[in-house]
N, C-alpha and C positions, 0 to 999 in steps of 0.2 A: 504494500500499499505506500503510494508517496504523501510525503510531508508536505504540508498546506503551509502557503511563505507569511509572511507577513504584508507582502505584497498583493497576492494573490488578496486574502481577506482584506484588507483597503479596498481592492477593486469589486469585488462582490459587493463592500458596504456604498460602496460610492455608487455603482448600480440601481440596486435597492434604491439609495437617497432620490436619486431621477426618477426613476421610476413612481417611487410614493409624489415626488412633486410634479408628476402629471397626473397622478391620479389627480388632486388634490385643485388643479387649475380646472382638469372637467370637471370635475364635482361641482365647484364652483359655479361654473356656466351652466351647469343641469339645473342644479338648485336657482339659482336666475330664473332661471327659463319657465321653471315650475311654478314663482316666486306669481312671473306674471303671468299666467295660466290660471294660477287661483284666484290673484284678483279680476280679472274678467269674467272666469264663473263668480264669482261673487257677485259682480255690477250684473250681469246677467239675471239671476236669481232674482234680485230687488227690482230690477224692473219688471221680470213676469209679476210679481206679489203687488206691483206699484199698480199694474196694469190692470193683473184678475182683483185685486179689490174695486177699484173704477169702474173695469167692464159687471161688476160683479153691482155696483147703485145705480147700472144706466140695466141692463138687462132683465131687474126683476123685477122695476116700474114696466116698463114693454111687455112684458109679459101676461102681467096682470093685468095691464089695458088692454092688450089683443085677447085675454081669457073673461076681460068684462066685470072683474074682482076687483071689487075696493078695501082697503084696508082698514078706513076711517069714516065709512057711509053705509 
């Protein structure tokens, strides 16, 4: 079995460090993209909720009027 030299170990550690740096850079980019998608999803969800509330306030009276049902008379 061959003996591992200090230079060999240093080279292995250097390569591992380079790989870790590359992974960290890519992870940071991915996390930024995911965050942007999360914000977009939250805004879309909020818009849907607002539209649903407004449309409910419009549709229910129209349906009641169409059916000739009065809530207060």
